[in-house]
matplotlib code that plots the C-alpha trace (Angstrom):
import matplotlib.pyplot as plt

x = [-50.3, -52.9, -50.1, -48.6, -52.0, -52.5, -49.1, -49.8, -53.1, -51.3, -48.7, -51.4, -53.2, -49.9, -49.0, -52.6, -51.9, -49.0, -51.7, -52.3, -49.8, -49.7, -49.0, -46.2, -44.5, -44.9, -43.7, -40.4, -39.7, -40.3, -38.4, -35.3, -35.6, -36.1, -32.8, -31.1, -33.2, -32.1, -28.5, -28.6, -30.5, -28.0, -24.9, -26.4, -26.9, -23.5, -21.9, -23.6, -22.4, -18.9, -18.7, -20.2, -19.9, -23.2, -26.5, -28.2, -27.1, -28.8, -31.9, -31.4, -31.3, -34.5, -36.1, -35.1, -36.7, -39.8, -40.6, -41.4, -44.1, -45.8, -45.6, -46.7, -48.3, -51.9, -51.5, -49.9, -53.1, -55.2, -52.9, -53.2, -57.0, -56.8, -54.3, -53.5, -51.5, -49.1, -48.1, -47.5, -45.4, -43.2, -42.5, -41.7, -39.5, -37.5, -36.8, -35.8, -33.3, -31.9, -31.4, -29.6, -27.2, -26.5, -25.5, -23.3, -21.6, -20.9, -19.2, -17.2, -15.9, -15.0, -16.9, -19.9, -20.7, -23.4, -25.5, -25.5, -27.0, -29.6, -30.6, -30.9, -32.9, -35.3, -35.6, -36.4, -39.0, -40.7, -40.7, -42.1, -44.8, -46.3, -45.2, -46.6, -50.3, -50.2, -48.3, -50.7, -53.9, -52.5, -52.8, -56.5, -55.7, -53.5, -55.6, -59.3, -60.6, -60.9, -57.1, -56.3, -55.1, -52.9, -51.4, -50.7, -49.0, -46.9, -45.9, -44.6, -43.0, -41.0, -40.2, -38.9, -37.0, -35.1, -34.8, -33.4, -30.8, -30.3, -28.7, -26.2, -25.2, -25.0, -22.7, -20.5, -20.4, -19.7, -16.8, -15.3, -15.9, -17.2, -20.6, -20.6, -21.3, -24.2, -25.8, -25.0, -26.5, -29.6, -29.9, -29.6, -32.2, -35.0, -34.8, -36.5, -39.6, -40.0, -39.8, -42.4, -44.8, -44.5, -45.0, -48.3, -51.6, -54.1, -57.8, -58.2, -58.0, -61.2, -61.3, -61.4, -64.9, -63.4, -63.9, -63.1, -59.9, -57.2, -58.1, -61.7, -60.5, -58.3, -61.2, -63.2, -60.5, -60.2, -64.0, -63.9, -61.3, -63.2, -66.6, -65.1, -63.6, -61.9, -59.9, -59.2, -58.0, -55.7, -54.2, -53.6, -52.0, -49.6, -48.7, -47.8, -45.7, -43.7, -43.3, -42.2, -41.3, -39.9, -37.1, -35.1, -34.3, -32.6, -30.4, -29.2, -25.9, -25.1, -26.1, -23.8, -20.8, -21.4, -23.2, -21.7, -18.4, -19.0, -18.8, -20.8, -21.2, -22.6, -25.1, -26.2, -26.5, -28.7, -31.0, -31.2, -32.2, -35.1, -36.0, -36.0, -38.5, -40.7, -40.4, -41.6, -44.5, -45.5, -45.5, -47.7, -50.2, -50.2, -50.8, -53.6, -55.2, -58.3, -59.2, -57.2, -59.1, -57.0, -58.3, -57.7, -54.2, -53.2, -54.2, -52.4, -49.3, -49.5, -48.9, -46.3, -44.2, -43.2, -42.3, -39.9, -38.3, -37.7, -36.0, -33.8, -32.9, -31.3, -29.2, -25.5, -24.2, -24.6, -26.4, -28.9, -29.4, -30.1, -32.6, -34.4, -34.5, -36.0, -38.9, -39.1, -39.4, -42.1, -44.3, -43.8, -44.9, -48.0, -49.1, -48.2, -49.3, -52.7, -53.3, -52.9, -55.2, -57.8, -57.9, -57.9, -60.9, -62.8, -62.2, -64.5, -62.9, -63.7, -61.4, -58.9, -55.9, -56.7, -57.3, -54.1, -52.4, -53.6, -52.5, -49.0, -48.8, -49.4, -47.0, -44.2, -45.0, -44.2, -41.0, -38.9, -40.1, -39.5, -36.0, -34.9, -36.4, -34.7, -31.3, -31.4, -32.5, -29.9, -27.2, -28.3, -29.2, -27.8, -29.3, -30.7, -32.7, -34.1, -35.4, -37.0, -38.7, -40.1, -41.4, -43.3, -44.8, -46.1, -47.5, -49.6, -51.0, -51.8, -53.7, -55.7, -56.8, -57.7, -59.9, -61.6, -62.3, -63.2, -65.0, -61.5, -60.7, -63.8, -62.9, -62.3]
y = [-13.8, -11.0, -8.5, -10.9, -11.4, -7.6, -7.1, -9.8, -8.1, -4.7, -6.3, -7.9, -4.5, -2.8, -5.3, -6.3, -5.9, -8.4, -11.1, -10.9, -13.0, -10.6, -7.6, -9.5, -10.2, -6.5, -5.3, -7.2, -6.9, -3.1, -2.5, -4.2, -2.0, 1.1, 0.5, 0.7, 3.8, 5.7, 4.7, 6.1, 9.2, 10.1, 9.3, 11.1, 14.3, 14.3, 13.4, 16.3, 18.7, 17.2, 17.7, 21.2, 22.7, 24.4, 24.5, 25.5, 22.2, 20.3, 22.2, 21.3, 17.6, 17.9, 20.0, 17.5, 14.6, 16.4, 18.2, 14.8, 14.5, 17.5, 16.1, 12.5, 11.8, 12.6, 10.2, 7.7, 7.8, 7.0, 4.1, 2.8, 2.7, 1.0, -1.8, -4.3, -2.4, -5.3, -5.4, -1.7, -1.9, -4.7, -2.5, 0.7, -1.1, -2.8, 0.6, 2.0, -0.8, -0.1, 3.6, 2.8, 0.4, 3.1, 5.7, 3.1, 2.3, 6.0, 6.3, 3.1, 4.3, 7.7, 9.6, 10.8, 14.5, 16.6, 16.6, 12.8, 12.9, 15.5, 13.5, 10.2, 12.1, 13.2, 9.6, 8.3, 11.1, 9.8, 6.3, 7.5, 9.4, 6.1, 4.1, 6.3, 6.3, 2.6, 1.9, 4.0, 2.5, -1.0, -1.2, -2.2, -5.1, -6.6, -6.0, -5.4, -1.9, -2.2, -2.5, 0.1, 2.8, 0.2, -0.9, 2.7, 3.2, 0.1, 1.3, 4.4, 2.2, 0.3, 3.5, 5.1, 2.1, 2.4, 6.1, 5.6, 3.0, 3.4, 6.8, 5.9, 2.7, 4.9, 7.4, 4.6, 2.9, 6.2, 7.0, 3.4, 2.4, 5.4, 6.3, 3.7, 0.9, 2.8, 3.0, -0.6, -2.0, 0.1, -1.5, -5.0, -4.2, -3.9, -7.6, -8.1, -6.1, -7.4, -11.0, -10.2, -8.7, -11.8, -14.1, -12.6, -14.5, -11.7, -11.7, -11.3, -7.6, -6.0, -4.7, -1.0, 0.4, 3.5, 3.9, 7.6, 9.5, 9.8, 13.5, 12.7, 10.3, 12.9, 15.4, 12.8, 12.4, 16.2, 16.4, 13.8, 16.0, 19.2, 18.0, 16.9, 19.9, 17.7, 15.9, 19.2, 20.8, 17.8, 17.9, 21.7, 21.2, 18.6, 20.9, 23.7, 21.2, 20.1, 23.7, 25.3, 22.9, 19.7, 21.6, 21.2, 17.6, 18.9, 21.2, 18.6, 17.9, 21.6, 21.7, 18.9, 20.6, 24.3, 24.5, 21.4, 21.1, 17.5, 15.0, 12.3, 10.3, 13.4, 13.8, 10.2, 10.5, 13.6, 11.8, 8.8, 10.9, 12.3, 8.7, 7.4, 10.1, 9.2, 5.5, 5.9, 8.1, 5.6, 2.8, 4.9, 5.4, 1.7, 0.7, 3.3, 3.2, 1.5, 4.4, 7.4, 10.6, 11.0, 14.5, 16.0, 14.5, 15.5, 19.2, 19.4, 17.8, 20.3, 23.1, 21.3, 20.4, 23.9, 24.7, 21.7, 23.0, 26.4, 24.7, 22.8, 26.0, 27.5, 24.5, 24.7, 21.4, 17.8, 16.5, 19.4, 19.0, 15.3, 15.9, 18.5, 16.3, 13.5, 15.8, 17.0, 13.4, 12.5, 15.5, 15.2, 11.6, 12.3, 14.9, 12.8, 9.4, 10.6, 12.7, 9.5, 7.5, 10.3, 10.6, 6.8, 6.6, 9.3, 8.5, 6.3, 3.0, 3.8, 6.8, 5.8, 5.6, 9.0, 10.8, 9.3, 10.5, 14.1, 13.5, 12.4, 15.3, 17.7, 16.0, 15.3, 18.0, 20.9, 19.4, 20.4, 24.0, 24.0, 22.4, 24.9, 27.8, 26.7, 26.2, 29.6, 31.3, 29.4, 30.7, 34.3, 34.2, 30.9, 27.4, 28.1, 31.2, 29.4, 26.5, 28.9, 31.0, 27.8, 26.6, 29.9, 29.8, 26.3, 27.3, 30.0, 27.4, 25.0, 27.6, 28.6, 25.0, 24.6, 27.7, 27.2, 23.4, 22.7, 19.5, 18.0, 18.0, 15.9, 13.2, 9.8]
z = [46.9, 46.3, 45.6, 43.0, 41.3, 41.3, 39.8, 37.2, 36.3, 35.9, 33.6, 31.5, 31.1, 30.3, 27.5, 26.5, 22.7, 22.9, 23.5, 19.8, 17.8, 14.8, 17.0, 18.8, 15.5, 14.6, 18.0, 18.1, 14.4, 14.4, 17.6, 16.0, 13.0, 15.1, 16.9, 13.5, 12.5, 15.6, 15.1, 11.6, 12.6, 15.3, 13.1, 10.1, 12.0, 13.5, 10.1, 8.5, 11.2, 11.0, 7.2, 7.2, 10.7, 9.9, 11.8, 8.5, 6.9, 9.7, 8.7, 5.0, 5.7, 7.8, 5.0, 2.3, 4.2, 5.1, 1.8, 0.3, 3.0, 1.5, -2.0, -1.4, 2.0, 1.0, -2.0, 0.4, 2.5, -0.7, -1.5, 2.1, 1.7, -1.8, -1.4, 1.4, 4.0, 4.7, 1.1, 1.1, 4.3, 2.9, -0.1, 1.9, 4.4, 1.5, 0.0, 3.4, 3.7, 0.2, 1.0, 4.3, 2.5, -0.2, 2.4, 4.1, 0.8, 0.1, 3.5, 3.2, -0.2, 1.4, -1.2, 0.9, 0.5, 2.1, -1.1, -1.0, 2.4, 1.4, -1.7, 0.3, 3.0, 0.3, -0.9, 2.6, 2.9, -0.2, 1.2, 4.6, 2.9, 1.8, 4.9, 7.6, 6.7, 6.1, 9.4, 11.5, 10.0, 10.1, 13.9, 13.7, 11.4, 14.2, 17.3, 18.3, 18.8, 22.7, 22.9, 20.2, 22.7, 24.4, 21.0, 20.0, 23.4, 23.0, 19.5, 21.3, 23.9, 21.3, 19.5, 22.6, 23.8, 20.6, 21.1, 24.6, 23.5, 19.8, 19.8, 22.5, 20.6, 17.5, 19.3, 20.5, 17.1, 15.4, 17.8, 17.6, 14.0, 12.1, 10.6, 7.8, 10.3, 11.8, 8.4, 7.5, 10.8, 10.1, 6.7, 8.2, 10.9, 8.3, 7.7, 11.1, 10.3, 6.8, 8.1, 10.8, 8.2, 6.0, 8.9, 10.0, 9.6, 8.8, 7.9, 4.1, 3.2, 2.3, -1.3, -1.7, -2.5, -4.1, -7.9, -8.1, -8.8, -6.2, -6.0, -5.1, -2.4, -0.9, -0.8, 1.0, 3.6, 4.0, 4.5, 7.3, 9.1, 8.5, 9.8, 13.2, 14.9, 17.4, 14.7, 13.0, 16.3, 17.0, 13.5, 13.8, 17.2, 15.8, 12.9, 15.3, 17.4, 14.4, 13.1, 16.3, 19.1, 17.6, 15.8, 19.0, 18.0, 14.8, 16.8, 19.3, 17.4, 17.5, 21.2, 22.0, 20.4, 20.9, 24.2, 26.0, 24.2, 23.5, 20.5, 18.8, 22.0, 23.8, 21.0, 21.3, 25.1, 24.8, 22.4, 24.6, 27.6, 25.7, 24.7, 28.3, 29.3, 26.3, 27.1, 30.7, 29.6, 26.9, 29.4, 31.7, 28.9, 28.1, 31.7, 32.3, 28.8, 30.1, 32.3, 31.0, 30.0, 26.8, 25.8, 29.2, 29.6, 26.1, 26.5, 29.9, 28.3, 25.4, 28.0, 30.0, 27.0, 26.0, 29.6, 29.7, 26.4, 28.0, 31.0, 28.6, 26.7, 29.9, 30.9, 30.2, 31.8, 30.6, 33.7, 33.7, 29.9, 30.3, 33.1, 31.1, 28.0, 30.1, 30.8, 27.2, 26.0, 28.5, 27.8, 24.0, 23.9, 25.9, 23.3, 20.3, 21.5, 22.9, 19.8, 17.7, 19.9, 19.9, 16.1, 15.5, 17.9, 16.2, 12.5, 10.4, 9.2, 5.6, 5.4, 8.1, 5.7, 4.2, 7.5, 8.9, 5.8, 6.6, 10.2, 9.2, 6.7, 9.5, 11.9, 9.4, 6.8, 9.0, 10.3, 7.3, 7.5, 11.3, 10.7, 8.1, 10.1, 13.3, 11.6, 10.1, 13.3, 15.4, 13.1, 13.8, 17.5, 18.8, 19.6, 23.1, 22.2, 19.1, 21.2, 23.7, 21.0, 19.4, 22.8, 23.4, 20.0, 20.6, 24.0, 22.3, 19.8, 22.6, 24.6, 21.5, 20.9, 24.6, 24.5, 21.1, 21.4, 25.0, 24.0, 23.3, 27.0, 27.7, 25.2, 27.0]

ax = plt.figure().add_subplot(projection="3d")
ax.plot(x, y, z, "-o")
ax.set_aspect("equal")
plt.show()
């Protein structure tokens, strides 16, 4: 009986944020949408490679999506602090749905071309530039601050549950019915998260106190980052991760075909292996969030992650690649998840949207540069060496942060 009560207590701690009705709506609605998102992401990457047989074009798509981040995310953070975040999220999710259906239609009509995919990727990047700061700062409107880390970890759990299953479903759907159905199912999946947002019963949104220009608001957010060297260090670390280390995900379709001699299903299984590792790591964070030393674990994971990438870069068989990607996913989510929790715990509420805009700019903004860089380098020296070089570069960045900001390791 005592063992059962202990197990029940651990389960309650692991899923503490789900005790909040609004967060439950968000969790299950967003998870449904994320299954579709990963189906589309997996199918889109393979479709581009199938149309072009070029690693560079994989980089172009990543660049098109991410360049919009540079252009609009800081302004998206301002908007997230000025208007109700639920309203903003309903708008962004609706536009994401429209873009997915558009790509599906182009495929069904058999007129899809690489430039269509690049243009739609840019459109989705614009939408995400407004969606991401609102989504990140919306968490505290659904739960109380003591369970914030748990809620962020559960966000990663739903994301990585979808990462573990969605790509494999996408690969099977692609192989059986073609990419058009992957994109159509993604479009339909947005209905779940839009419905969840509309069904929430939230406290009335506080009116924005800002009366200045958007540029002045952005400067205020930048000042909040500059004055706290821990926030600044975390944001720099994430920028390096996106620039050097996360480019491996862009190259997975090429890895599936060139290194493993596989197909769309192989690509989906590789992405799923990464997602399973990330899912288990996220569940561990959720379960231990009440006593986890976030700063110490994040800095350790920032050193472990590049080592797992190097191990992946030397694998040449599917089982070993899957095992290595399991470790890559686990270490990666420890860095990203705990970085998010640390920043949200340090940032003042008044500038939360703007700081999270800067956070997302660093995280997503360097992805397009990393993607185009990785695609170009992979064309010259091959995919395995490109991944290994990126891992070493990120390791150097991690060690610099650990040495220059020792106070980060002591952050609870």
